[in-house]
C-alpha positions, 0 to 999 in steps of 0.5 A, a space after each residue: 192321128 196327130 195329138 197335140 200335148 200342149 206347149 210342153 211339160 208333163 203337167 200341162 197335157 190337156 184332158 182332151 189329148 189324154 182321152 184321144 190317146 186313151 182311145 188309141 191305146 198306144 202312141 209314138 211319144 218321143 219325149 221321155 217325160 211326156 211318155 212317163 206321164 201318159 203311161 200313168 194314164 194307160 197310154 203305152 208308147 210304141 215307136 212307129 205307132 199310127 198315133 203320134 203325140 207331140 208338143 203343139 209346135 211339133 204337132 203342127 209342123 207334122 200336120 202341115 207336112 201331112 195335110 190329110 192326117 187327122 189331128 187333135 185338136 182340129 187343125 185351125 185350133 192346133 195352128 192357133 195353139 202352135 203360133 201362141 207357143 212359138 210367140 211365147 217362146 220368142 218372148 222368153 228368148 228376147 227376155 233372156 237375151 236382154 239379161 244374159 247378152 252384153 250387146 243386148 243389155 246395152 241397147 236402147 230404142 235409139 240404137 234399135 230403131 235403125 235395125 227395125 227400119 232396115 228389117 222393114 225394108 228387107 221384108 219389103 224387098 222379099 215381099 215384092 221379089 215374087 211369090 212369098 217364099 222361105 226368104 220372106 218368112 225368114 225376114 218376117 222373123 227378123 222384123 217380128 223380133 224387132 217388135 218384141 225387143 221394142 215391146 220389152 223396152 217399153 215394158 222396162 220403162 213402164 209404158 206397157 208390155 207385149 200384152 198391151 201391144 197385142 191387145 191394143 192393136 186388136 182393139 184398134 182393128 176392131 174399132 176401125 173395121 165396124 163393117 166387119 165387127 159391127 153393123 156398118 156397111 162398106 162396099 169398097 176399099 175406098 169406103 173402108 179407107 174413108 171410115 178408117 180416117 173418120 174413126 181416127 178423127 172422131 173416135 180416137 180424137 186425132 186432132 188436125 188434118 195431118 195428125 201423127 204423120 212421122 217426120 222420119 218417113 223417107 221423103 216420098 212416103 212423107 209426101 204421100 202420107 200428107 197427100 192422103 191426109 188431105 184427101 181424107 178431108 176431101 182436098 184431092 183430085 178424083 183421078 190421076 189424070 186430073 193431077 197429071 198436068 201439074 207435073 208438066 207445070 212444075 217441070 216448066 217452073 223448074 226449068 225457069 228456075 234453073 235457067 235463072 239461077 243455074 246449078 250453082 256450087 256448092 248447092 243450087 239456089 233456094 228457088 231451084 230446090 223449091 221447084 225440084 221439090 214441087 216436081 217430085 211432090 206432083 209426081 208422088 200425087 199422080 202415082 198415089 192416085 194411080 195406086 202406085 207406091 212411089 218409094 217402092 217404085 223408085 227403089 225397083 227402078 234403081 235396082 233395074 238401073 243397077 242390074 243394067 249397069 252391072 250387065 253393061 260392065 259384064 258385056 264390055 268385059 266380055 268384049 275385052 273392054 273396061 266399062 269405066 274407061 269408055 266414053 259415054 257413047 260406048 257405055 250407053 251402047 253397052 247399057 242399051 244392050 244389057 237392057 235389051 238382053 234383060 227384056 229378052 230374058 224376061 
């Protein structure tokens, strides 16, 4: 059996853990303070004993490695306790860094947020790279620390603390999911999204169609967010096929603007910029209705382009040529070869 002794410290050993260990009679107790405390309850220490007594986080790590082993408390309870301990310890580390580290003491929301955005993108990259693995877990930790640091700054400003952050999102999720935590019925994902928007407007008092759309979002995500807000009040196509013709219409208008004004230096005419934006907005609309995230799709396409150009450069080097000095036709030949090799490897 694996017995969890709480977050640590001889004064915080749960009574249930003591009783489980007393029933076993002897246990492998690595921590000397805990070993001494449990000896007072008649629990002897023996290295290699089948019953092991550890703090919550260490007990959960061992339980995960040995899924058939019995635990006290039950595994779901132990998992929750271990998570709570790890989160509490991270909060204490965050506070200490703020107190003792010269760099952390100087940080403000303005200096931290760029790191937060960067960490969010790194999480997205790892999440989309394939099945979840250790790299994703590592990046999630970086992003979680960003949340903790900003919560600490909010606490310093008197706006609330980490407890308010957790309690606030808990209440919000319950409020916006009455089909889970109440008597409402939602039979589809679309129905859930519609109810989510309705709760935000009617219960939370969000005013206006485009309430709380962050202006700092990347352009593609900003466009999609506005389109979703409009869709929430019924101003939307039913299918991506209905929105598809708008792309051709906007491309034609862009072609007309370019023909009329050209690509003037140092920047094109206002009409060209407007029509170019309309093309992108129409593409985002179609992708949104097709269930495709335009930002992630474009980033993935850009990564493929990068890999293919680097592959073309490598193929040219293998043939004794410098890709950068070749003409466009030769470069394109190597690019197509790299693309074909990518498809063969895939």
